[in-house]
C-alpha atoms as one frame of an Amber mdcrd trajectory, in Angstrom:
protein
   0.000   0.000   0.000   1.479   3.340  -1.007   0.849   6.930  -0.031   2.052
  10.410  -0.858   1.107  13.866   0.326   2.420  17.413   0.450   1.948  20.069
   3.102   2.772  23.764   3.087   3.087  25.629   6.368   4.238  28.994   7.675
   6.873  27.480   9.965   8.534  24.311  11.158   6.178  23.571  14.048   3.167
  24.040  11.797   4.735  21.782   9.175   5.332  19.022  11.717   1.721  19.230
  12.890   0.445  19.187   9.301   2.537  16.108   8.446   1.068  14.305  11.447
  -2.485  15.207  10.408  -1.910  14.043   6.844  -0.256  10.810   7.915  -3.143
  10.087  10.257  -5.399  10.381   7.197  -3.202   7.812   5.459  -3.528   5.453
   8.424  -7.288   6.016   8.418  -7.583   4.815   4.844  -4.699   2.310   4.907
  -4.414   0.890   8.443  -1.263  -1.071   7.563   0.632   2.234   7.752   0.086
   2.375  11.500   3.169   0.138  11.521   5.450   2.782  10.011   3.809   5.885
  11.518   6.451   6.474  14.197   9.315   6.056  11.730   7.743   8.342   9.128
   7.013  11.100  11.644  10.478  10.829  13.214  12.113  11.088   9.795   9.958
  14.006   8.648  10.548  15.882  11.901  14.304  15.299  11.717  14.470  16.672
   8.181  12.255  19.647   9.047  14.583  20.406  11.975  17.484  20.724   9.505
  15.861  23.778   7.920  16.851  27.298   8.899  14.324  29.351  10.826  13.191
  32.026   8.363   9.876  33.782   8.889  10.020  35.027   5.291   9.811  31.484
   3.892   7.158  28.784   4.057   8.000  25.165   4.798   7.011  22.650   2.133
   7.123  18.940   2.938   6.445  16.047   0.591   6.165  12.531   2.008   5.712
   9.264   0.230   6.241   5.618   0.928   4.850   2.138   0.788   4.558  -1.102
   2.674   4.756  -4.341   0.725
């Protein structure tokens, strides 16, 4: 089962929250992804944390993956 989504947020904290909301939607429609939820969120948050803090720029995150 595969998934992909994109979020756009004003800052890093908002982006992290938006990724969690979108991934929860994935789990809602594809329950098998409950297995990789923690790993996906940890990875997304780690990458978001690498970004500079810049109030003049939005944060765009694209996530995709699959379980087979």
